[in-house]
N, C-alpha and C positions, 0 to 999 in steps of 0.2 A: 383281238387278231388282226383287225382293219390296219391298226398302225404299223404292225410288224410287216404286213403284206406291202404296204405302202414303201416300207424300207426295202423289201425284196425288188419291188418293180423299179425303185430308183436305181438299186444296185445292180440290175440287171441279173438278179439271182432267180435260177429257175425253182418253182415252188408248186407243189400240189397241195390244195386246201380243201378238206373235206368237210362240209358243213352240215349240221342237223337240220331237220324241219319237222313240222307237224306231219300227221299222216295225210297221204293223199287226198282222201275224200274231205279232209278238214281244211284244205287250201282255200284261199279266198273267202274265207268266212269271220275273219277277224277273231280267229281262235286264240286261246291262251298260249303265249309265246310265238306266234306266228310273226314272221318278219319276211318281208319282201327282199330275200337274199340276191335274187338274181340283179335285181335294181341297185341294191345297196353296194355290190361288189363289182358292178359293170365297169366302173372306171379304172379299178386297180387291176383287172384281168386281161390277160391276152386271149384267154379262152373260159367261158361262163356258162355253164349248162345245169340244168336241173333234171335230174334222173326220174324217167316217168314210169320204167318198168325195170325189174330186177334183170330181164334178158339184154337190157342195153349196157349194163355195166361193164363187161370186158371190153367190148369196143370203145365206149366213152372213156374208160380209164385209160386205156392204151394212147387214144388221141390226144387226151389232156397232158399226159406226161410228154409226148412228142411235141406238142405245141409250147409247152413249157420251156423244153430244151431249145427247140428251134428259134424262138422268140426271147430267149432269157429273160423270162417273165413269169407271171403268177398264173396257174390254171386253177379254178374254182368249181367244184361238183358240189351241188346242193342234193342231199339225199332225204327224203321222207322218212319218217319213223318206220313205216311199214315195209319199205323196200328191203332192209335185211332180213325180214322175215321168210322171204322166198329163197329158192335155190336156183343154182346156175347149172344148166346142162349144156352150155354153149361149146362149140368146138371151134371157137373163134382163135385165129392163129396169130400171135403177137408179132409186130414188127421190131421188137426190141434188139434183136440180135443183129439186124441189118440196119438200123437206124445210124446215120453218121452226121454229124455236123460239117458243113463245108468249111473249109480253110483255103480261101482263094489265093491265088499268085497274082503277083504284080506284073501288069504288062511291061514288056521288054522296054517299050519306048518310053514309059513314065520312069522306069528305073534309071535308064540313060539321062533323063532330064533332071532327075533328081541328083544324080551323081555330078553332072555339069554345074549345078547350081553351088553344091557342097564344096567342090573344087574351087569355085571362085570366092567362097567365104574366107573371111580373116578371123572373124570372132562369131564362131558357131557355138550354139548352146542346145542341149536337148532336154526337152520336157517329158518324162516318162511316166506313163499313167498305168493303171491297174490292168489295163489291156495287154500290157508286155509282160506280165507275170510269168507266164508259161513259156516265155522266151528270155528269162532273165541272163541265162550264160551268153546266150548270141548278142544280145543288146550289151551286156557288160564287155564283151570282146570289141564291138562296134566303137564305144566311147574311149576304150584303151588304145586301140589301134590307131584311131584318128585324133587322138588328143583332144578329146571334147568335154568340155566341162558340162555336168548334168544336174537338173533339179528333178526331185521325185514329187507327185502330187501325194496328198496325206492317204488317200486309199491305196496308194502304190508302196507306201513307205516299207523299205526292206526287199523290194524287188531287186535291188543291188544293195548290199550292205551299207549301211549309213556311214560307216568309216572309210568307205572307198576314197581314195586320194583325189579322184575326179569329182565328188559330191559336194554340192553347194548347199545340201539340205533342201527343206522345203521352201516354197515362194508364198508369198500372201502375207495375210496378217499373222499367220502362225509360223512364218518361215524366217530366213536368215537375212540380214542386211546384204551379206554378199550376193545371195540370189537375186534380191531386188536389183542391185546395182549391176550384175551381170546381164540381167534382161534389159536394162537400160542401155546397154553397150553393145548388145549383140547385133551382128548384120545378118544373122542366119539362125532360124528358129526351126527346129526339128520336133515336132509333135509325135509321140511314139504311144498309140493306144489310149488317148486321153481325150475327154470332152471337158476340160478344165473352164470353169465358167467365169473366172475372175479376170476378165481381159484387161483390166487397169494394171495388173502386174505383168503383163507381157509387153514385149517391145512394141512401140507405138506403130500402128499400120502404115507401111510405107517406108519405115526405116530398116526392116529387115526382111529378107525373103524367107518363106515358109515352105518346108516339106511336111506334109502331114500323111501319117500311115494309121488306118483306121478300118476296124472290120464293119462297122456299121455305116452304111453309106448316108444315113441321116445325120451324122456328126461331121460329115465332111464340109469345110468352110463353114460350120455352124457357128464357132466362136471367133476364129481368126482366119483372114483371107489367106488361103494356101495358094502358092505359086504352082505346086505339083501336089495334087491330091489323090492319094492311092488308097484305093478300097480293097484292102488285102490283109492278110494275116501278117502280124508284126514280125514274127519270127523268120517266117519265109522271105519277106521283103528285105529284112536286114541282112539275111544270108546272101540274098542277091546282089544288095548293094556291096558286101564284103568281098563278093567275088567279081566285081565289076571295074576294078581298077582306079577306085577312088583313092586320090592321094592324101595322104595325112597332112591335117594342118601343121603350120609352123610350130605350134605349141605355145605361141607366146601369149595368147590370151588366156589359155589354160593355166600358165605359170602365173599370170597376173590374178587370177580368181584364186588360185591356190595359195597367193600371199596373203590376198584379202580374207580367205578363210581361215588361215592361221592365225591372224589377228583377232578374227571373230571368236575362234575356239580357245584363244589365251584368255579373252575377256569373260567367255563362258565357264571356263574353268574356275574362276573366281567365284562365280555363282554356285557351282556345284559344291564348293567347300564350305558354303554358308553353314554356321553352327548356331542355331537359335532354339529358342522355346518360346512359344510354339514351334514346331518343325518347320524349316523353310523347304517348300515344295521341291524347289531345284535340287537340295542336297537328297530329299527322299527319292526322286526319280533316278538321281545317279547311284544311290546305293541299289535300287532294284535293278538297274542295268548291271552293276558290278557283281551281283550275287545270283541273278537269275540263272538257271540251267540253260545250256546252247540250243535246247530245242522247245523253249517255253512259247506258249500261245499268250499273247497280251490282249485284253479286251478292254478297251478304253472308253470311259463315258463322255459324254457331250458336254462340253463346259470348260472351266479351267484346267481340268484334267487333259482335255485335249491339246490344249495350248504347251502344258508342261511336257506333255509325252512327245509333242512334235520335235522339242529342242533338246530335250534333257532325257530321252530314252531312245538311244540309236538301236536300231533293229539289225540283228546279225543274221547270216546266211541261213540258218536253219530255224528260225524264229518266225513267228507269225503275228501279225498286227491286225486286230478287229476293231472297226469303229463303224458308227452310223454316219457314213461321210456326205451323204447327198441329202437324205431328209434330217439329219441331225436331231435323232431322237433321243431326249434326255431320259437315263435309266436303261440304256442298252448294255451297259458293260457287264451286270450280273447275268442277264439271260444269255448274252453272248457267251461268257465264260461257261455256263451250263452246257450249251450247244456244243462248245470247244471241246469240254470233259467227254460229252457222249459220243462225238466224232473221232476224238484222239485220247481214248482212255488212258493211255501210257505215256502221255505228254504233260508236263506241269502247266498249270493254267493260272494266270493271275488277272484277276478283275481291279481296275482301279476306279473309283466312283467319286464323283462330289456326294457331299451329304444331301443336298437337294434332290440330285438324281437317284441316288440309293434309296432315299424316302419313298420314291414313286413306286418302287419295285420291290421293297425289301421282303415282301411274303414270299419272293421267289428263292430267298436263303433256305426256305422249309424244303424246298424240292432237292435242293443241293444236299441238305442233311439226309432226307428220304434214301437218296441214292448213294449215299456215302462217298460223295465226290470230294476229293482232296484238293479242291482248288483254295486260293488264297484271294480272299476280298479284302482291298485297301480302301476304307472311307477315309477321304479328305474332309475333314471336319472343320469349317470355320463359321458355321453358324450363319450361312448367307448364300444367296444365290451369286456368287462372286463374278461370273461371266457377264452377268445381266448388270451387275455393278458398273463394270468398266464398259459396256455398252451405252448404258444410260450417261456415264460421263462424257464418252467419246462423242455422242450425240448433243452434248450440251445441256443435258437435263439434270436436275437434281435427283438423287436416288430416291425411289419409291418401292416399298413393298418387296424388299429384298431379304430382309432379316428371317431367320429361321430360328427354330427353338433347339437348344442343346439338348440331344437325345443320346442316351448313354446305348450305343449301337453295340458295345461289346457285351453288356447285359442281354441285350436283344439276342445275339448270337447264342449266347449261352442257353437261353430260355428255349431257343429252337433245336437244341441239342447239338450244336456245332461248339466250336471254341471261340470264345472272345477274348481280345486282349485291348489294352487301352495304351496308347503312346503319346505322351506330351513332349518329348525331347528327342533329338536326334539318337541318342544312346538308348532311349526306350524303344524307339522304333526299330533301329538295327537289331537289337536283341528279340524283338517280336518276331521280325522278319525271319531271323535265323531260327528261332523255334518253329515258325510255321511250315518252313521247308522240311521238318523232320515228322510232321503230323500227315498221315496216309491214309486215316480211315474216316474223315469227316471234313468239312470246309473249315476254314478259319477266317475270321473277321478281325482286322486290325484297326480299331477306332483311333484314328490318327489325328490329333489337332494340329492344323498347320497355320503357319503364318498367313496373314492377308497380303502377301505380296503381288504386285501388279504385273500380269503376263502381258508387257507391252509388245506392240507390233515391232516386227524386226527392223522396219523402217516406218516412222512416225511420217505421214504425209501432211500437207497444209491443212485439209479439212479436218482431220483427227486432231491436230494441235489447236485449231479454231475452236472444236468442240470442247476440249479440255480447258481452255481459258475460259469459254462462257459458263462452264460448270464452276470453275473455281470462283468465279465473280459472282456467280448466284448464291454459292454457298456462303462466301464471305458476307454479303448482304443478308443473308437469313440468319447465320450464326453467328457472326460478328467474330469469325476466327478463320485461319487458313486450313482448309481440309488437308488430310493426310494425303500425300502424294508420293509417287515413287522417287528414289535420289535424283536430284538435279544432273548428276552426272549421267545417269542412265537415260533419262530424257534428252539430253544434249547429244549423246552418243548415237541415239537412234533417231534423232530428227536430222542432224547434219552429216 
């Protein structure tokens, strides 16, 4: 539970956690199963209380929920075993009907200053975060009207459809080379609802002006020096800017970015059409994208599944993309898919897991079977912690403790009461996925043997190149042969 609550904390998701405890008269006696839960959960919680009397429950529960919503965080209540034995006769009046979260409006003078900076920009770029999700239509109108290329953070993937002509994909190690290059060229950075931490992938401070729109005042100027830092609702602020007389840019920077992106997409198309045995992850994700229903919820694990989904799984208007974006919890895909099925029982749900991550939570598949959830669980089986492999190489280290046992996950799924299918080629995977879409009374697991293709960064920087070189030299010295590396043309394309 603690790991999940830290995910909620870092994702700013309101959660109410109810914890059991020994009976009140046994507290502080070192009794069997007694844990100091208030202390244990203190760091993760915005509200943390231990119930002392049954009469407290209505008020404290109501207060806990309000605090969770108000602070976008975790509220924890510890309830000793004897408390539920009592009865409640309280006439407490809940505030639920009147409770509202504020949506502050930007001051007019800040909007005017932002418009002034935007009008002066020649090469504007927008970085759109998860805080803009509820304003997707307004933000899309903004980038279209003013001819602005945009990048979305991974948690915000799909806020504006990935196939939008102004989109440059994601930025960072999981991003595209055009996004990296556009950030290097931009003279105006527009941050909309994001606390993006990887500042090395943003314009160098001083090279670009910055307008930041952010609901949480703690995040203003936190990552990047903003010339205008607006503490307000993204949708309202963008609407104010749209109505303020902002002049569209000349579109030349957008046109250059689109040409760069067209070249990138042409190269990526060749990756999508790879036909290999084991299955090429690039073609696997492409087929999922081609065939998934338009309202699918995707739950993606942390690891190479993250890398492949960032580039080869475009999210469309009515689809959802779930991931442990801030804590980076391995094994999040399957429980995320179960939660999605519970929340959206009429929507298709696909979990894509690495084999290492799935092995950490595979018992949860039984839960999906128990509740007859027709989710599809794709396991990328390459018998290794592949993302760790590449991180070690990038750091200039020899690989250590990354190999995994080849587990027959399809047999496991069958044993649990679900449907298990094994796929070792593109044709077998496509047949398995087509079959899985038709099964509606239980979960399906596709144990897919995938090729060990390296998810290279969109742009290889000097420090990464030096790390790979150091790894290669050490490998040759130890094994007296050259290590298996990505094709030289791929390395050269993403380095220069």
